[in-house]
LUMMARKOL-310655 format. One record per residue (C-alpha): x, y, z; residue number from 1. Coordinates in steps of 0.2 Angstrom, whole numbers. Example, Ala and Ser with C-alpha at 12.3 -4.5 7.8 and 13.67 -1.06 7.14 Angstrom:
<pts>
+-------+-------+-------+-----+
:     X :     Y :     Z : pos :
+-------+-------+-------+-----+
:    62 :   -22 :    39 :   1 :
:    68 :    -5 :    36 :   2 :
+-------+-------+-------+-----+
</pts>
This chain:
<pts>
+-------+-------+-------+-----+
:     X :     Y :     Z : pos :
+-------+-------+-------+-----+
:     0 :     0 :     0 :   1 :
:    14 :    12 :     5 :   2 :
:    24 :     8 :   -12 :   3 :
:     8 :    12 :   -22 :   4 :
:     6 :    29 :   -12 :   5 :
:    24 :    33 :   -14 :   6 :
:    23 :    31 :   -33 :   7 :
:     7 :    41 :   -34 :   8 :
:    14 :    55 :   -24 :   9 :
:    31 :    56 :   -34 :  10 :
:    20 :    56 :   -50 :  11 :
:    10 :    71 :   -44 :  12 :
:    26 :    80 :   -38 :  13 :
:    35 :    78 :   -55 :  14 :
:    19 :    83 :   -64 :  15 :
:    17 :   100 :   -54 :  16 :
:    18 :   113 :   -67 :  17 :
:    21 :   128 :   -56 :  18 :
:    24 :   133 :   -37 :  19 :
:     5 :   134 :   -32 :  20 :
:     2 :   117 :   -39 :  21 :
:    17 :   109 :   -30 :  22 :
:    11 :   117 :   -14 :  23 :
:    -6 :   109 :   -16 :  24 :
:     3 :    92 :   -19 :  25 :
:    13 :    96 :    -2 :  26 :
:    -3 :   100 :     8 :  27 :
:   -11 :    84 :     1 :  28 :
:     3 :    73 :     6 :  29 :
:    11 :    81 :    22 :  30 :
:    -2 :    94 :    28 :  31 :
:   -12 :    91 :    44 :  32 :
:   -25 :    82 :    34 :  33 :
:   -13 :    75 :    22 :  34 :
:   -12 :    56 :    16 :  35 :
:     4 :    52 :    25 :  36 :
:    -2 :    61 :    41 :  37 :
:   -17 :    51 :    41 :  38 :
:    -8 :    35 :    41 :  39 :
:     3 :    43 :    55 :  40 :
:   -12 :    45 :    66 :  41 :
:   -17 :    27 :    64 :  42 :
:    -1 :    21 :    72 :  43 :
:    -8 :    22 :    90 :  44 :
:   -20 :     8 :    87 :  45 :
:    -6 :    -4 :    82 :  46 :
:     4 :   -16 :    93 :  47 :
:    21 :   -10 :    98 :  48 :
:    31 :   -21 :    85 :  49 :
:    19 :   -16 :    71 :  50 :
:    19 :     2 :    76 :  51 :
:    39 :     2 :    76 :  52 :
:    39 :    -6 :    59 :  53 :
:    25 :     4 :    52 :  54 :
:    32 :    21 :    59 :  55 :
:    49 :    17 :    51 :  56 :
:    42 :    15 :    34 :  57 :
:    31 :    30 :    35 :  58 :
:    45 :    41 :    41 :  59 :
:    56 :    35 :    26 :  60 :
:    41 :    39 :    14 :  61 :
:    38 :    56 :    22 :  62 :
:    57 :    60 :    20 :  63 :
:    57 :    54 :     2 :  64 :
:    42 :    64 :    -3 :  65 :
:    49 :    80 :     7 :  66 :
:    66 :    78 :    -3 :  67 :
:    56 :    76 :   -20 :  68 :
:    46 :    92 :   -16 :  69 :
:    62 :   102 :   -12 :  70 :
:    70 :    97 :   -28 :  71 :
:    55 :   100 :   -38 :  72 :
:    53 :   117 :   -30 :  73 :
:    71 :   122 :   -34 :  74 :
:    68 :   117 :   -52 :  75 :
:    52 :   127 :   -53 :  76 :
:    60 :   142 :   -45 :  77 :
:    74 :   142 :   -57 :  78 :
:    63 :   141 :   -72 :  79 :
:    52 :   155 :   -66 :  80 :
:    67 :   166 :   -63 :  81 :
:    74 :   162 :   -80 :  82 :
:    57 :   166 :   -88 :  83 :
:    56 :   182 :   -78 :  84 :
:    74 :   187 :   -83 :  85 :
:    70 :   183 :  -102 :  86 :
:    54 :   193 :  -101 :  87 :
:    62 :   208 :   -93 :  88 :
:    78 :   208 :  -104 :  89 :
:    82 :   224 :  -111 :  90 :
:    93 :   226 :  -127 :  91 :
:   103 :   242 :  -123 :  92 :
:   109 :   242 :  -141 :  93 :
:    92 :   246 :  -149 :  94 :
:    87 :   264 :  -151 :  95 :
:    76 :   272 :  -137 :  96 :
:    57 :   269 :  -138 :  97 :
:    43 :   280 :  -130 :  98 :
:    39 :   266 :  -117 :  99 :
:    57 :   264 :  -112 : 100 :
:    60 :   282 :  -109 : 101 :
:    72 :   285 :   -94 : 102 :
:    66 :   293 :   -78 : 103 :
:    74 :   305 :   -65 : 104 :
:    76 :   296 :   -49 : 105 :
:    65 :   303 :   -34 : 106 :
:    81 :   306 :   -25 : 107 :
:    89 :   317 :   -38 : 108 :
:    72 :   326 :   -41 : 109 :
:    69 :   329 :   -23 : 110 :
:    87 :   336 :   -21 : 111 :
:    84 :   347 :   -36 : 112 :
:    67 :   353 :   -28 : 113 :
:    76 :   358 :   -12 : 114 :
:    91 :   367 :   -20 : 115 :
:    78 :   376 :   -31 : 116 :
:    69 :   383 :   -15 : 117 :
:    85 :   387 :    -6 : 118 :
:    92 :   396 :   -21 : 119 :
:    77 :   407 :   -21 : 120 :
:    83 :   412 :    -3 : 121 :
:   100 :   416 :    -8 : 122 :
:   109 :   400 :    -4 : 123 :
:   123 :   394 :   -14 : 124 :
:   127 :   375 :   -16 : 125 :
:   144 :   368 :    -8 : 126 :
:   151 :   351 :   -11 : 127 :
:   165 :   341 :    -2 : 128 :
:   173 :   323 :    -3 : 129 :
:   164 :   307 :     3 : 130 :
:   180 :   301 :    12 : 131 :
:   184 :   313 :    26 : 132 :
:   197 :   314 :    41 : 133 :
:   192 :   314 :    59 : 134 :
:   195 :   332 :    61 : 135 :
:   182 :   338 :    48 : 136 :
:   170 :   325 :    52 : 137 :
:   170 :   325 :    71 : 138 :
:   183 :   336 :    80 : 139 :
:   179 :   353 :    71 : 140 :
:   161 :   349 :    74 : 141 :
:   163 :   349 :    93 : 142 :
:   161 :   330 :    95 : 143 :
:   171 :   325 :   111 : 144 :
:   182 :   310 :   112 : 145 :
:   172 :   295 :   116 : 146 :
:   155 :   302 :   108 : 147 :
:   144 :   287 :   102 : 148 :
:   145 :   293 :    84 : 149 :
:   163 :   289 :    84 : 150 :
:   161 :   271 :    87 : 151 :
:   165 :   258 :    74 : 152 :
:   147 :   251 :    74 : 153 :
:   140 :   268 :    68 : 154 :
:   155 :   273 :    57 : 155 :
:   163 :   266 :    42 : 156 :
:   183 :   268 :    46 : 157 :
:   195 :   267 :    32 : 158 :
:   214 :   264 :    33 : 159 :
:   224 :   280 :    40 : 160 :
:   232 :   291 :    28 : 161 :
:   246 :   303 :    32 : 162 :
:   243 :   299 :    51 : 163 :
:   225 :   305 :    49 : 164 :
:   210 :   294 :    54 : 165 :
:   200 :   292 :    38 : 166 :
:   182 :   287 :    36 : 167 :
:   166 :   289 :    25 : 168 :
:   158 :   305 :    31 : 169 :
:   143 :   302 :    42 : 170 :
:   134 :   318 :    38 : 171 :
:   137 :   333 :    26 : 172 :
:   143 :   344 :    40 : 173 :
:   161 :   342 :    34 : 174 :
:   156 :   353 :    19 : 175 :
:   151 :   366 :    32 : 176 :
:   168 :   365 :    40 : 177 :
:   177 :   366 :    24 : 178 :
:   167 :   381 :    18 : 179 :
:   170 :   390 :    35 : 180 :
:   189 :   386 :    33 : 181 :
:   191 :   392 :    16 : 182 :
:   179 :   407 :    15 : 183 :
:   176 :   423 :    26 : 184 :
:   159 :   428 :    32 : 185 :
:   146 :   431 :    27 : 186 :
:   142 :   413 :    22 : 187 :
:   125 :   405 :    16 : 188 :
:   126 :   388 :     8 : 189 :
:   117 :   372 :     7 : 190 :
:   127 :   355 :     6 : 191 :
:   118 :   341 :    -3 : 192 :
:   126 :   324 :    -4 : 193 :
:   129 :   306 :     1 : 194 :
:   133 :   300 :    18 : 195 :
:   136 :   283 :    26 : 196 :
:   132 :   275 :    43 : 197 :
:   132 :   257 :    48 : 198 :
:   113 :   253 :    48 : 199 :
:   101 :   244 :    37 : 200 :
:    82 :   241 :    39 : 201 :
:    65 :   249 :    32 : 202 :
:    70 :   266 :    38 : 203 :
:    89 :   266 :    37 : 204 :
:   102 :   261 :    23 : 205 :
:   121 :   261 :    25 : 206 :
:   122 :   275 :    11 : 207 :
:   110 :   289 :    11 : 208 :
:   108 :   307 :     6 : 209 :
:   107 :   323 :    17 : 210 :
:   105 :   342 :    13 : 211 :
:   112 :   354 :    26 : 212 :
:   111 :   372 :    27 : 213 :
:   123 :   385 :    35 : 214 :
:   122 :   404 :    37 : 215 :
:   136 :   414 :    46 : 216 :
:   135 :   433 :    47 : 217 :
:   135 :   446 :    61 : 218 :
:   116 :   448 :    64 : 219 :
:   108 :   431 :    61 : 220 :
:    98 :   424 :    75 : 221 :
:    85 :   410 :    79 : 222 :
:    71 :   420 :    72 : 223 :
:    79 :   419 :    55 : 224 :
:    82 :   401 :    56 : 225 :
:    64 :   398 :    60 : 226 :
:    57 :   409 :    47 : 227 :
:    69 :   400 :    34 : 228 :
:    63 :   383 :    39 : 229 :
:    45 :   387 :    39 : 230 :
:    45 :   395 :    22 : 231 :
:    55 :   380 :    15 : 232 :
:    44 :   367 :    22 : 233 :
:    28 :   375 :    16 : 234 :
:    36 :   377 :    -2 : 235 :
:    43 :   360 :    -3 : 236 :
:    27 :   351 :     3 : 237 :
:    15 :   363 :    -5 : 238 :
:     5 :   366 :    10 : 239 :
:     3 :   385 :    13 : 240 :
:    -3 :   383 :    32 : 241 :
:     8 :   368 :    36 : 242 :
:    11 :   369 :    55 : 243 :
:    29 :   367 :    61 : 244 :
:    35 :   364 :    79 : 245 :
:    52 :   368 :    86 : 246 :
:    57 :   356 :   101 : 247 :
:    73 :   359 :   112 : 248 :
:    85 :   346 :   108 : 249 :
:   105 :   343 :   108 : 250 :
:   118 :   342 :    95 : 251 :
:   136 :   344 :    98 : 252 :
:   138 :   357 :    84 : 253 :
:   124 :   369 :    88 : 254 :
:   118 :   378 :   104 : 255 :
:   104 :   381 :   106 : 256 :
:    98 :   366 :    96 : 257 :
:    80 :   361 :    91 : 258 :
:    71 :   347 :    81 : 259 :
:    58 :   352 :    69 : 260 :
:    41 :   343 :    68 : 261 :
:    28 :   346 :    54 : 262 :
:     9 :   344 :    57 : 263 :
:     1 :   328 :    50 : 264 :
:   -13 :   315 :    52 : 265 :
:    -9 :   297 :    55 : 266 :
:   -25 :   286 :    52 : 267 :
:   -29 :   270 :    43 : 268 :
:   -10 :   267 :    39 : 269 :
:    -9 :   283 :    29 : 270 :
:     0 :   299 :    32 : 271 :
:    -8 :   316 :    28 : 272 :
:     2 :   333 :    30 : 273 :
:    -7 :   348 :    37 : 274 :
:   -15 :   356 :    54 : 275 :
:   -22 :   339 :    60 : 276 :
:   -15 :   339 :    78 : 277 :
:    -2 :   326 :    76 : 278 :
:    17 :   328 :    73 : 279 :
:    31 :   320 :    64 : 280 :
:    50 :   324 :    66 : 281 :
:    58 :   330 :    50 : 282 :
:    74 :   339 :    54 : 283 :
:    87 :   345 :    66 : 284 :
:    94 :   363 :    68 : 285 :
:   101 :   376 :    79 : 286 :
:   113 :   390 :    81 : 287 :
:   131 :   386 :    77 : 288 :
:   141 :   382 :    93 : 289 :
:   155 :   395 :    96 : 290 :
:   167 :   380 :    97 : 291 :
:   164 :   376 :    80 : 292 :
:   166 :   393 :    74 : 293 :
:   183 :   395 :    83 : 294 :
:   189 :   378 :    76 : 295 :
:   186 :   385 :    58 : 296 :
:   195 :   401 :    62 : 297 :
:   180 :   412 :    64 : 298 :
:   179 :   425 :    78 : 299 :
:   163 :   419 :    88 : 300 :
:   163 :   436 :    97 : 301 :
:   159 :   444 :    81 : 302 :
:   150 :   431 :    70 : 303 :
:   136 :   419 :    73 : 304 :
:   124 :   409 :    62 : 305 :
:   112 :   395 :    61 : 306 :
:   113 :   377 :    53 : 307 :
:   101 :   364 :    49 : 308 :
:   100 :   346 :    41 : 309 :
:    88 :   334 :    35 : 310 :
:    88 :   317 :    26 : 311 :
:    83 :   318 :     8 : 312 :
:    76 :   300 :     7 : 313 :
:    64 :   304 :    22 : 314 :
:    56 :   319 :    15 : 315 :
:    55 :   311 :    -2 : 316 :
:    45 :   297 :     6 : 317 :
:    34 :   309 :    14 : 318 :
:    30 :   319 :    -1 : 319 :
:    28 :   305 :   -13 : 320 :
:    21 :   291 :    -3 : 321 :
:    35 :   279 :    -4 : 322 :
:    34 :   266 :    10 : 323 :
:    51 :   257 :    10 : 324 :
:    68 :   267 :    11 : 325 :
:    77 :   251 :     4 : 326 :
:    67 :   253 :   -13 : 327 :
:    77 :   268 :   -17 : 328 :
:    92 :   257 :   -20 : 329 :
:    85 :   242 :   -28 : 330 :
:    87 :   248 :   -46 : 331 :
:    70 :   241 :   -51 : 332 :
:    65 :   249 :   -67 : 333 :
:    47 :   246 :   -64 : 334 :
:    48 :   255 :   -48 : 335 :
:    57 :   269 :   -56 : 336 :
:    44 :   271 :   -70 : 337 :
:    31 :   273 :   -57 : 338 :
:    39 :   285 :   -45 : 339 :
:    52 :   293 :   -57 : 340 :
:    50 :   310 :   -66 : 341 :
:    52 :   315 :   -84 : 342 :
:    70 :   321 :   -88 : 343 :
:    65 :   338 :   -94 : 344 :
:    53 :   342 :   -80 : 345 :
:    66 :   353 :   -70 : 346 :
:    60 :   360 :   -53 : 347 :
:    59 :   379 :   -51 : 348 :
:    49 :   391 :   -41 : 349 :
:    41 :   400 :   -55 : 350 :
:    33 :   385 :   -64 : 351 :
:    31 :   373 :   -49 : 352 :
:    42 :   360 :   -42 : 353 :
:    32 :   345 :   -49 : 354 :
:    20 :   345 :   -63 : 355 :
+-------+-------+-------+-----+
</pts>
């Protein structure tokens, strides 16, 4: 009887044309109400010797069917992947066709939108290297020795060069340091670019993008910082009465420091921006710490200013409803076609950031 059952089940396994059909065979054979499971339930009514012999035979049959199922599943999965790759194959030597027109990545589009707004406020764009030394990334920004941000589990360190500890920058703040070292006030810049931290989940990736701003002069105060960020957020999210809340916080490189929340509504798994009574943290900011100014050769008794920073992916997810941060970096053309932008749709304040 068991030999006949084995032949029948193996035949069904080999005949399964796809993964759903194969899973149906598995449930029919090994599920809670499967045929082999049914025989297992009958063992209690046998004598000890019969139960031992029958149990060994059933276990052997169960293992053989399970192995056959695994082997067939591997074959079907490989065939499915091959068919999918063939169906999605793109011949890059062919002329471009309308349906394969390229798209601007949401990260690039969002950074262009941000720069367009800050450009209208009089900010220039500054850039710096991705590989930094400890001084520009930590010491000049008032990070004390032993600060958690300096730990190996947070920062990607590289081999030392010329007796300098080298690393992948953890924020774009080193661009602010380089700007202050190489330019005299007044200074008004934004620093967009890649940053790197040792983290990976739905809301964190090892490489991500930030944009930071810096203003240094003789008269800038916290009121100017607040006005700048209120105008930026309302323009970027296109919500004229978008409420902002400034909460006291702490950062080594600013004093006083604040985190900024925007008004929103969280209901039914959706997020809607506006004056609905709930809040979502979006950026950090503050007045530049005197120690940072002095480390960059600027007289802190004469000059002061403000700085701010935010994650580009975070605000892009909020604005365009992208649920998972990791999808930004998966290079899926279908995702890019859905969330991407037409190449000539260049953001500007006069004609709108997105159309």
